[in-house]
C-alpha positions in Angstrom: -10.7 -23.2 -15.6 -7.3 -21.1 -15.5 -9.5 -18.9 -18.7 -12.2 -19.0 -15.6 -10.4 -17.4 -13.0 -7.8 -14.6 -15.4 -11.4 -13.2 -16.6 -12.1 -13.7 -12.3 -8.9 -12.2 -11.5 -9.3 -9.7 -14.3 -12.8 -8.7 -12.9 -11.8 -8.3 -9.7 -8.9 -5.5 -11.0 -11.2 -3.5 -12.2 -13.7 -2.9 -8.8 -10.3 -2.4 -6.3 -12.2 0.9 -5.9 -15.6 -1.0 -4.0 -13.4 -4.0 -2.9 -11.5 -2.6 0.4 -14.9 -0.2 1.4 -17.0 -3.3 1.4 -14.3 -4.8 3.3 -14.6 -1.7 5.8 -18.2 -1.5 5.3 -18.2 -5.6 6.7 -15.6 -5.2 9.3 -18.5 -2.3 10.9 -21.2 -4.0 10.4 -20.7 -7.4 11.7 -17.5 -6.6 13.8 -18.1 -9.8 16.7 -17.9 -11.7 13.3 -14.7 -10.6 11.9 -13.1 -9.6 14.6 -12.2 -13.3 15.1 -10.7 -13.1 12.2 -7.8 -11.0 13.3 -4.7 -13.5 14.0 -4.9 -15.2 10.9 -4.6 -11.8 8.9 -0.9 -11.7 8.9 -0.9 -14.8 6.9 -3.7 -13.9 5.5 -1.6 -11.0 4.1 1.6 -12.7 3.5 -0.6 -14.7 1.1 -1.3 -12.0 -0.8 2.5 -10.4 -1.1 2.8 -14.5 -2.7 0.4 -13.5 -4.7 1.7 -9.9 -5.9 5.2 -10.5 -6.1 5.2 -13.9 -8.0 5.9 -11.9 -11.2 9.0 -10.0 -9.3 12.1 -11.2 -10.8 15.6 -10.4 -9.8 16.5 -9.0 -12.6 13.8 -5.9 -12.1 16.8 -4.7 -9.4 19.5 -4.1 -13.3 17.5 -1.3 -14.0 17.5 0.0 -9.8 21.3 -0.2 -10.2 21.8 0.7 -13.6 19.7 4.4 -13.1 20.3 4.4 -9.0 19.1 8.3 -9.4 14.4 7.5 -9.8 15.0 4.6 -6.4 16.8 7.0 -4.6 14.5 9.9 -5.1 11.8 8.2 -4.5 12.8 7.1 -0.6 13.5 10.6 0.1 10.5 11.1 -0.6 8.0 8.6 0.0 10.2 7.6 3.6 11.4 11.5 4.5 9.2 13.9 3.6 5.8 12.3 3.7 6.1 10.9 6.9 7.1 14.4 8.0 4.6 15.9 6.2 2.2 13.4 8.0 3.0 14.3 11.2 3.0 18.0 10.6 -0.6 18.2 8.9 -2.0 15.7 11.7 -0.7 17.7 14.3 -1.2 20.7 13.1 -5.2 19.0 12.0 -5.7 17.7 15.4 -3.2 18.9 18.1 -2.4 16.5 21.2 -3.3 13.5 19.7 -1.1 11.0 19.5 -2.7 8.4 18.3 -3.7 10.1 15.0 -0.3 11.2 14.9 1.2 7.4 15.4 -1.6 5.9 13.0 -0.6 8.5 10.3 3.0 8.7 10.6 3.1 4.7 10.7 0.5 4.5 7.0 2.8 7.4 5.3 5.9 5.1 6.8 5.0 1.6 4.5 5.9 0.5 1.9 4.4 1.8 -1.7 1.4 -0.7 -2.1 2.4 -3.7 -4.9 -0.9 -2.3 -7.1 0.6 0.6 -7.8 2.3 -2.0 -10.5 -0.6 -2.0 -12.0 -1.6 1.8 -11.7 1.6 2.4 -14.1 0.8 0.3 -16.6 -2.7 1.7 -17.4 -0.8 5.1 -17.8 1.9 4.1 -19.4 4.8 4.4 -17.1 8.1 2.5 -16.3 6.9 -1.3 -15.4 10.7 -2.0 -15.1 11.4 0.7 -12.4 8.3 -0.2 -10.6 8.4 -3.4 -10.4 12.0 -2.4 -8.7 10.7 0.2 -6.1 8.3 -2.2 -4.8 10.9 -4.6 -4.3 13.6 -2.5 -2.9 10.9 -1.3 -0.7 9.7 -4.3 0.7 12.7 -5.8 1.4 13.2 -2.6 3.1 10.4 -1.9 5.4 11.8 -4.2 8.8 14.3 -1.7 9.3 12.5 1.6 7.2 8.9 1.4 8.9 10.5 0.7 12.8 13.2 3.4 12.5 10.9 5.9 10.6 8.6 5.9 13.7 10.8 5.6 16.2 12.1 8.4 14.7 9.4 10.8 14.2 6.9 9.4 17.3 10.2 9.8 19.7 8.4 9.2 22.8 5.1 9.7 22.9 4.4 6.7 21.3 5.2 3.2 23.2 6.7 1.4 19.7 7.9 -2.4 19.4 10.3 -1.3 17.3 11.6 -5.5 17.2 8.8 -7.2 16.7 6.8 -4.9 14.6 10.4 -5.7 11.9 9.4 -9.7 12.5 5.7 -9.5 11.8 7.3 -7.0 8.8 9.3 -9.9 8.1 6.6 -13.1 8.3 3.7 -10.5 6.1 6.0 -9.3 3.2 9.7 -10.2 2.8 9.2 -14.0 3.6 6.7 -14.1 0.3 8.4 -12.3 -1.7 11.3 -13.5 -1.4 8.7 -17.4 -1.8 7.3 -16.1 -4.6 10.7 -13.9 -6.9 12.5 -18.2 -5.6 9.8 -19.6 -7.3 8.9 -17.4 -10.1 13.0 -17.3 -11.1 13.2 -21.1 -10.5 10.5 -21.6 -13.0 12.1 -19.3 -15.5 9.2 -16.8 -14.9 6.2 -19.6 -15.0 5.1 -19.0 -11.6 3.4 -16.3 -12.6 0.9 -18.4 -15.2 1.0 -21.5 -13.7 -0.5 -20.1 -9.8 -1.6 -16.4 -10.4 -4.9 -17.0 -12.1 -5.5 -19.3 -9.1 -4.0 -17.7 -6.6 -4.8 -13.6 -7.7 -9.0 -14.0 -6.6 -7.7 -16.1 -3.8 -5.9 -12.9 -2.9 -8.5 -10.4 -2.9 -11.0 -12.4 -1.0 -7.7 -12.3 1.2 -8.5 -8.2 0.9 -11.2 -8.1 1.6 -11.0 -10.8 5.1 -8.0 -8.8 6.2 -10.0 -5.4 5.6 -13.2 -6.9 7.4 -10.9 -8.2 10.6 -8.9 -4.2 10.7 -12.0 -2.9 10.3 -13.9 -4.8 13.3 -11.2 -3.8 15.5 -11.3 -0.7 16.2 -15.2 -0.8 15.1 -15.9 -0.2 18.8 -14.0 3.1 19.2 -14.7 4.8 16.1 -18.3 7.5 15.4 -18.3 7.4 12.6 -20.8 10.8 12.2 -18.0 12.4 14.4 -15.8 15.4 14.2 -12.5 13.8 15.0 -13.3 10.7 12.6 -14.2 13.4 9.7 -11.4 15.5 10.5 -9.0 12.2 10.0 -10.8 11.4 6.3 -10.4 15.1 4.8 -6.6 14.6 6.4 -6.1 11.0 4.6 -7.7 12.8 1.7 -4.7 16.0 1.9 -1.9 13.5 2.4 -2.5 11.2 0.0 -3.0 14.4 -2.5 0.2 15.6 -1.7 2.3 11.6 -2.1 0.6 11.4 -5.7 1.5 15.8 -6.2 4.5 15.4 -5.1 5.6 12.2 -7.8 4.4 13.9 -10.8 6.4 16.9 -9.1 9.7 15.2 -8.8 8.5 14.1 -13.1 9.2 18.0 -13.8 13.3 16.7 -13.3 15.1 16.4 -16.4 16.5 12.8 -15.5 13.7 11.9 -14.4 10.4 12.7 -17.6 8.7 10.6 -19.4 7.8 7.1 -18.3 9.5 7.7 -14.4 7.8 10.1 -14.3 4.5 8.6 -14.8 5.9 5.7 -12.2 6.9 7.8 -9.8 3.5 9.7 -9.2 2.3 5.9 -8.0 5.2 5.1 -6.2 4.8 8.1 -4.0 1.3 8.3 -4.3 0.2 4.7 -3.0 0.8 3.0 0.4 0.1 -1.0 2.2 -2.5 1.0 3.5 -3.4 -2.9 5.0 0.1 -3.6 6.0 -0.4 0.4 8.1 -3.7 -0.6 9.0 -2.4 -4.8 11.1 1.2 -3.4 11.8 -1.7 -0.3 13.8 -3.4 -2.6 15.2 -1.2 -4.4 16.7 2.0 -2.9 18.3 0.3 0.5 18.5 -2.8 2.0 20.3 -5.8 0.5 18.2 -7.1 4.0 17.6 -4.2 4.3 15.6 -5.5 2.8 12.9 -8.5 4.5 12.3 -6.4 6.5 9.3 -5.2 3.3 8.0 -9.0 1.7 7.8 -10.2 5.3 6.3 -7.4 5.4 3.9 -8.8 2.1 2.7 -12.0 3.8 1.5 -10.4 6.2 -0.8 -6.6 5.5 -1.4 -7.7 3.2 -5.5 -10.5 6.2 -6.5 -7.2 8.3 -5.5 -5.5 7.2 -7.8 -7.5 6.5 -10.4 -9.1 10.6 -10.4 -5.4 11.9 -9.8 -3.9 9.8 -12.6 -6.8 11.1 -14.9 -5.8 14.8 -13.5 -1.6 14.9 -13.4 -1.1 11.8 -16.5 -4.2 12.1 -18.3 -6.0 9.1 -19.5 -5.1 5.5 -19.2 -4.1 2.9 -22.0 -7.1 0.3 -21.9 -6.7 -3.6 -21.0 -6.8 -4.3 -25.4 -4.0 -1.2 -25.5 -6.5 0.5 -28.1 -7.4 4.1 -27.9 -10.2 5.0 -25.1 
């Protein structure tokens, strides 16, 4: 049974670039159905986070403590430069549209995606550094995200920063701590025991989260409208900037090799489902559109820019491609 679930999860991971677009399509096509799931989204998300965090160990922080420079560079790039770039790009492309600007700032203030570890592994990056960045970024999210959005958006958008921080604690911080505690308490057995079953369930939760979030904004979205296409274009350009910035950082002498490969995905990938969930809960619902559209292409862009910037990934059998 476990072997079948592992095989199913492996197959679903290869389908990641199309799972989220399927979720978006379901949300738009059957919005009256999937919008009913909105109250359950934080719990689905918490389960997704728990599944991803089971592989984390407290010792992963040791890499960050021993050599903090890559982590410091990551935080400056991901949580200072990219939110500023998002604000500037959205204001240039859609001047006066405060909701869209808020959506882009929120999107590029959220933590790095847990899936970044998968891409780092595929492209021969530093797995320990990737895990350390994920762990620190997730634990800092309840403080970093409300602070960044409040600071950059000012009075243009009313933000309940305390409520947002509480949601991040529920959806991300607490499940992460539980996952780490289970992994430590079982001496690394938890991922092997629960991982095969939680993996496919978390993928189902991902589709449900994406569908529910898409359904919530579906009535307000004109898929053929020029504004929607402009938001999609800005999102693609900003995502490309994130991957490229991560690669440029790798030219620094202290960040070359596997560390450089890690930063490409750590800076470039965001927990985009969290951004959509927070946008719908604490912002005007139109602010969720950058994240909803971003779900369609983020994983595909990771594959494209991984190849463009880093060459061919390592196949699962470890042999030549």
